[in-house]
C-alpha positions as CSV (number, residue, x, y, z in Angstrom):
1,M,0.0,0.0,0.0
2,K,1.3,3.5,-0.8
3,H,1.8,5.9,2.0
4,G,0.1,9.3,2.3
5,L,2.8,12.0,2.2
6,I,2.5,15.1,4.4
7,F,5.0,17.8,3.5
8,D,6.1,20.8,5.5
9,L,6.2,24.0,3.4
10,D,8.9,26.5,4.4
11,G,12.4,25.0,4.3
12,T,11.0,21.8,2.7
13,L,9.2,22.6,-0.5
14,V,10.1,26.3,-0.7
15,D,13.0,28.6,0.3
16,S,11.0,31.5,1.7
17,L,13.7,32.9,4.0
18,E,14.3,36.1,2.0
19,G,10.6,36.9,1.8
20,I,10.0,36.3,5.4
21,G,13.1,38.2,6.5
22,A,12.2,41.2,4.3
23,S,8.7,41.5,5.6
24,L,9.8,41.0,9.2
25,N,12.5,43.6,9.0
26,R,10.1,46.1,7.4
27,A,7.7,45.6,10.2
28,L,10.4,46.1,12.8
29,A,11.9,49.1,11.1
30,A,8.5,50.8,10.8
31,A,8.2,50.4,14.6
32,G,11.7,51.9,15.1
33,L,13.1,48.6,16.3
34,P,16.4,46.9,15.3
35,T,16.3,44.6,12.3
36,H,18.0,41.2,11.8
37,P,20.3,39.5,9.3
38,L,18.8,36.5,7.4
39,T,21.2,34.2,9.4
40,A,19.2,35.2,12.6
41,V,15.8,35.1,10.9
42,R,16.5,31.6,9.8
43,G,16.4,30.6,13.5
44,F,13.1,32.5,14.2
45,I,11.1,30.5,11.6
46,G,9.0,27.4,12.3
47,N,6.5,28.1,15.0
48,G,4.1,30.5,13.2
49,A,4.0,34.3,12.7
50,R,3.4,35.3,16.3
51,V,6.4,33.3,17.6
52,L,8.4,34.7,14.7
53,V,7.9,38.3,15.8
54,Q,8.3,37.4,19.5
55,R,11.7,36.1,18.7
56,A,12.6,39.1,16.6
57,A,11.3,41.8,19.0
58,P,13.4,43.1,21.8
59,A,13.3,41.1,25.0
60,G,10.5,42.1,27.3
61,S,8.2,43.5,24.5
62,D,4.6,43.7,25.7
63,D,1.7,41.9,24.1
64,G,0.5,45.1,22.4
65,L,3.8,45.6,20.6
66,I,3.9,41.9,19.6
67,H,0.4,42.1,18.2
68,S,1.1,45.2,16.2
69,L,4.3,43.7,14.8
70,E,2.5,40.5,13.8
71,Q,-0.2,42.4,12.0
72,A,2.4,44.6,10.2
73,F,4.3,41.6,9.2
74,K,1.3,39.8,7.9
75,E,0.1,42.8,5.9
76,D,3.4,43.2,4.3
77,Y,4.0,39.5,3.6
78,D,0.5,39.1,2.1
79,V,1.6,41.5,-0.7
80,T,5.4,40.8,-1.1
81,W,5.9,37.1,-0.4
82,P,6.3,36.1,-4.1
83,D,9.4,38.3,-4.3
84,G,11.3,36.3,-1.8
85,T,10.0,32.7,-2.3
86,I,11.4,30.1,-4.6
87,L,11.1,26.4,-5.0
88,Y,14.1,24.3,-4.0
89,D,15.8,22.7,-7.0
90,G,14.2,19.3,-7.8
91,I,11.0,19.9,-5.9
92,S,8.7,20.2,-9.0
93,T,10.1,17.0,-10.4
94,L,9.7,15.3,-7.0
95,L,6.1,16.2,-6.6
96,E,5.1,15.5,-10.2
97,S,6.8,12.0,-10.0
98,L,5.1,11.2,-6.7
99,Q,1.8,12.3,-8.0
100,N,2.2,10.2,-11.1
101,Q,3.0,7.2,-9.0
102,G,-0.3,7.6,-7.2
103,Y,0.9,8.9,-3.8
104,P,-1.7,11.1,-2.0
105,L,0.0,14.4,-1.1
106,A,-0.7,17.1,1.5
107,V,0.9,20.2,3.0
108,L,0.9,20.9,6.8
109,S,2.6,24.2,7.8
110,N,2.8,26.4,10.8
111,K,2.6,29.4,8.4
112,P,-0.8,31.1,8.8
113,H,-3.4,29.2,6.8
114,P,-4.3,31.9,4.2
115,F,-0.6,32.3,3.3
116,T,-0.2,28.5,3.1
117,V,-3.1,28.1,0.8
118,A,-2.2,31.0,-1.4
119,M,1.5,29.9,-1.7
120,V,0.7,26.3,-2.5
121,S,-2.0,27.3,-5.1
122,Q,0.4,29.7,-6.9
123,L,3.6,27.7,-6.8
124,F,2.2,24.2,-7.5
125,P,-0.7,24.7,-9.9
126,G,-0.3,21.3,-11.5
127,I,-0.1,19.3,-8.2
128,H,-3.2,18.0,-6.5
129,F,-2.9,18.1,-2.7
130,T,-5.6,16.2,-0.8
131,A,-5.3,18.8,2.0
132,V,-3.4,22.1,2.5
133,L,-3.4,23.2,6.1
134,G,-1.7,26.1,7.8
135,Q,-2.0,27.6,11.3
136,R,-5.6,28.1,12.0
137,P,-7.3,29.9,15.0
138,G,-8.4,27.4,17.7
139,I,-6.4,24.5,16.2
140,H,-3.1,23.5,17.8
141,H,-0.2,23.7,15.4
142,K,2.8,21.4,15.0
143,P,4.1,19.5,17.0
144,D,0.6,18.9,18.1
145,P,-0.6,15.9,16.0
146,A,-4.1,17.4,15.3
147,G,-3.4,18.7,11.8
148,A,-1.5,15.5,10.7
149,L,-4.3,13.3,12.0
150,E,-6.9,15.5,10.2
151,I,-4.9,14.9,7.0
152,S,-4.6,11.1,7.5
153,A,-8.4,11.0,7.9
154,E,-8.8,12.9,4.6
155,F,-6.4,10.5,2.9
156,G,-8.5,7.6,4.3
157,F,-5.3,6.1,5.7
158,A,-4.3,5.0,9.2
159,A,-1.7,7.3,10.8
160,S,0.8,4.5,10.5
161,D,0.4,4.6,6.7
162,C,1.5,8.3,6.5
163,T,4.9,9.9,6.5
164,V,5.6,13.5,7.6
165,I,8.4,15.1,5.6
166,G,10.1,18.3,6.8
167,D,13.2,20.3,7.7
168,S,12.3,20.9,11.4
169,T,12.4,19.1,14.7
170,L,8.7,20.2,14.9
171,D,7.9,18.0,11.9
172,I,9.7,15.0,13.4
173,E,7.9,15.5,16.7
174,T,4.6,15.8,14.9
175,A,5.2,12.5,13.2
176,H,6.1,10.8,16.5
177,N,3.1,12.4,18.3
178,A,0.7,11.2,15.5
179,G,2.1,7.7,15.2
180,M,3.4,8.4,11.7
181,K,6.7,7.8,9.9
182,S,9.1,10.7,9.5
183,I,11.8,11.9,7.1
184,A,14.0,14.8,7.8
185,V,15.2,16.8,4.8
186,M,18.6,18.3,5.3
187,W,18.4,21.3,2.8
188,G,16.1,23.5,4.9
189,F,16.3,26.1,7.7
190,H,17.1,24.0,10.7
191,D,20.2,22.7,12.4
192,R,21.4,19.2,11.3
193,E,22.4,18.0,14.7
194,R,19.1,19.0,16.3
195,L,17.3,17.2,13.5
196,L,19.3,14.1,14.1
197,D,18.6,14.4,17.9
198,A,14.9,14.4,17.1
199,K,15.3,10.8,15.8
200,P,13.7,10.9,12.3
201,G,12.9,7.6,10.7
202,R,15.5,8.6,8.0
203,T,17.2,11.6,6.5
204,V,17.7,12.7,2.9
205,E,20.1,15.2,1.5
206,N,18.2,16.4,-1.6
207,P,14.8,16.0,-3.4
208,G,16.3,13.4,-5.8
209,E,17.2,11.1,-2.9
210,L,13.7,11.6,-1.4
211,L,12.2,10.5,-4.7
212,E,14.4,7.4,-4.7
213,V,13.0,6.5,-1.3
214,F,9.5,6.3,-2.5
215,S,10.3,5.0,-6.0
216,V,12.0,1.9,-4.5
217,N,9.5,1.5,-1.6
218,P,6.1,1.7,-3.2
């Protein structure tokens, strides 16, 4: 039986670092706050927009400032994200090949849901995803297993017949919490050693290697 494949978005399918960093720094600068190099922004990404701005804001920032920064970031990013978001090399071929082999595909991201849907729709017009889920109000985000289990139900598969694929320890933890298999991709935003410490089922170095995994293990 083929597995259902649940992909993370940022750092896994797309390199969105420049777009996120640019919008974040414009929001900070507009508030008169220090900005950050992309090397620092890389470490802020993964837990959603609010945590992104909490990590970027000065220590001790109050809730009102965090809220205003989050809103400014989202408003800017809504308009500008295409300027700083590209597919990783080999991703289009990977998804097309998996789709042609009959694998059900989905995206599960901690990016706000509207951005996740818009980005997937625009960047992957020829790919059918059974589900595309981002961070939604009232729904716990990764590493909580709720989103992954919602997707497995839409696939019509048991959790054990699904694989979570991502560049973050959150993705690996989500898979463990949901009773799913996991694959850590090593081309994304997160530290290699931390990924290995999270004990993924396996690791891959590039999209071609990931395609080989599922081509030889149908």
